N, C-alpha and C positions, 0 to 999 in steps of 0.2 A: 489442587495445589495453587494457592493464590498468594502472591507476595505482597508485602506491605506497600511497596512503591512501584514495582515493575511487574507487568504482566505482558509477556511477549507471546502472542499467538501468531507467530511469524510464518511467512513463507518466503524466505529469501531463496527458496528453491520451490518446487511445486509445493512448496513448503507451507504446509498449513498446519503445522504441529505446535503444541505448547512447548516452550523450551525452558529449561531450568536455569540456563545462564546464557549470556550473549555468545553466539558462535556455536552453540550446541543445537543443531537443527537436523531435521530429517524431512524427506519428501513425503509428507503424510498429512492427512486431514484429521488424524486421531485426536489432536489437541482441541478441536472445535467441539467441545462436549455438549453444546446445545443442538447439534445435528448438522448433517451435511445433505444438501439437496442436489441431486443430479451430478454428483462427483464421486469417483471411486474412493475407497478408504485410503488407498496409497497411490501415489503417482511418482514412480521412480524416474529420475532424470535420464534422458537419452544422451547419447554422445555421437554426433552432435545433437543438441536439443531441438525438438520440434515446436516447442512453445517459447515465445520470446520471454526473457526474464531481465529484470533490472539488476538483481543482486543474487549471488550464490548460484545454485544449480538448477532451480526450477521456479515456476510461478503458477498462479491460478488463472486459467483461461476459461472464460465464460462464453459459450456460443449460443445459448438459449436461456430459458428460465433456469436459474440455479444460484445457490448461495451457500455460505458456511455461516454457522451461528455459534456464538459463545454465550454461555450463561455464567461466566466467572465474575462478572461485575456486580457490584452493589454500591453504586457511587453517585453522590450528588454532584461530584465533579469528575469528569471523564475526559481524558486526553487521548487522542489517537493519531496515528500516522500511517499512510499507505502510499504506494506508487500505483499509477494507473496509466495504461497505454490504450489509446483509442483506435479501434479497428472497425468502426461502424460506418454505415452509409445511410443517409436519411436525416430526418429531423425529429425532434421530440425529446422531452425530458425522460431520463432513466434514473431511477433510484439506485445508487450504488452502495450506500451505507445507511443503515437505519438503527436507531437506538430505541429500546422499548422499556416500559415501566415494569414488566414482569417477564419471567422466563418463558411463559407461553407465547410471547411475542404478539400480544394482542393490542396493547395501547402504545401508539407511537409517541415518542418524546421529540425526536428531531431526525431529520433526514439530510443526506447530502445527495444531490442529483446532478446529472451531467447531460448536456444536450449536444456535445461535440465541440462547442466553443466556450461554454460557460458552466461553472460550478455554482450551484445554489445551495446555501446552508440555511435550512428552514426549521425553526423551532416553534412555529405557530401552533402545533399540536399541543405543546406544553404551555401555551399562553405567551410565548415569546414572539420574535419577529424573524424576518428572513433577510439575507443579503447575498450578493453574488460576487464572483471573481472570474476573470477571463482565464481560459486555459491556453496552453502552448501546444505546438505540434510535438509529437513523440511522447516520451514518458513525462508525466506530470507528478510532482510531489504535492501531497495534500496532508496538512496537519491541522488539527482543531482542538480547542479547549472549551468544552461545554461545562459551565460552572453555574449550577442552579442557585447556590447560596449567594453568589455575587450578581446574579441575573445578567451574565455575560456569556457570549458565544463568539470567541475570537477564532480566526482561521488564517492559515498561511498557505498560499498556493505558489509553488516554486520559489519558496523562501524558507530560510532555516529558522525555525522557531526558537532555537537556542541562542541566536544572536540577532535576529531581525525583528522589527516591529510587525504586528499583524498586518496581513494584506487587507483585512476588513473585519467587521464585527457586527453582531446582531445581539438581541436580547435572548437569554436562554429560556425564560419561563421557569416553571417549577417541576420537580420530579427527581426520582432516583433511577439511574440507569441500572437495569437488572440483566438485560440481554442485548446483544448487537448482532446484526447481519451484514455481511459484506458480499458483494456480487451483483446479481441482477434478480432479486426475488420475484419481480413482476415481469421479467423478460424485457425484450428490446422494442417491441412493437410501438410505433411503426418502423423503427430502424431495423437494419439487418447487419450481420457481421459478427464481431466478437469484441470483448473487452478483456484486458489482461491486468491482473493485480499482483503486487509483490510487496514484500517487506512490511507487512502490517505489524504494528506494535502499539500497545496501549499502556498508559501510566495513569496514576491517580492525580498527581499534582505537578510533577516536574515536566519540563519540555522534553521532547524526544529528539528533534532536529533531523538534519539531512544526513544521509550516507555520503561518503566522500566520492564525488564523481571521478571517473577515470581511474579509481583505485582498483585495478583489475586483480591485483594480488589479494586484496582484502585485508591489508595490514594498516588500516586507517589510524591505528594508534600512533603511527609515525606522522600522521597529518601531512603526508607528502605524496606526490606522484613522481615516479622516477622511471628510468629505463627498464627496470624489472617489470613494471606494469605493462609496457609495450610488448615485452617478451612473453608475458602471460597471455596477451591477446593473440600473438603470433602462434603460440603453442596450441591455442584453441582452434585457430583458423586453419593452420597448416600441419598440425601434429598428426602423426600416424602411429597409434590412434589419437584422435583429438583429446586433449586434456582440458577439461572445462576450467575456466578461471573462477576462483573462489570469491572474488570481490564484485566490483561494478565494471565489467568490461565494455558495456555499451556506452562508450564515451560520448558519442554524438546523439544519444538518446532516441534513436530512430526505430528501435525494436529489433535490430539485427546487429550481430557481432561480426565484423569483417575487417579487412585490412585498413579501412578508413579510420577505425577506432584506434588502431596502433599508430597511424599517422597523426591523429589528433593528439594522442599522448605525447608523441615525440615533439610536436609543436609546443606543447606546454613545457616540456623539459628543456628544450634547446631554444 
């Protein structure tokens, strides 16, 4: 199932499933039809969750070599967005996203790597160039627009691609994206620890943009954060049993949902 404009292989939960429409998601890797390496086919959410997540009920936590792969693409232009949380110790570049020219994932076109402080967007394998952007602490938002036809590789780091100019750009080189991998296909060495990914989505041409921070209820169609979002965080933190928030409850982006997130929301509201 491939849509003309929108392909969401999301995990707004340990959410790694292909979704037919926004908001229809499941904690599953079943949608990654190109294969799943070192992850279970289903990862149901805990209450409270044991894996940090940015949005919805679960996320993808990588603690060693492991990745998910999609073979749904066949695009000279490929736009993608994901959130990533750094839990690593050490130094060294780690490939966290790679696009390939065939479903067998043999010929690399471009990669996105991360070393704990910097993201590198590298299309040299396709005859393009590379460029970098600084990361922030906590959750980072990464979006990119790889356009072979225009020889451009724009990217946004902690910026909203639907409204903001690119954080940086490189040359794309040539090729058609047929498969992509997200995670740590080559592992972390020499670093140790974990990386967490959430809310992956891909489009062919249109920008994807950011999810609404602090929208713990997940009703971002209202484009507003209000007292109900603080209450949703409090239900998650103090509820008996805990009721997980459906939106983006980690308001301070530190990888943990707690009372400080509710206080941050109240600061925004009042």
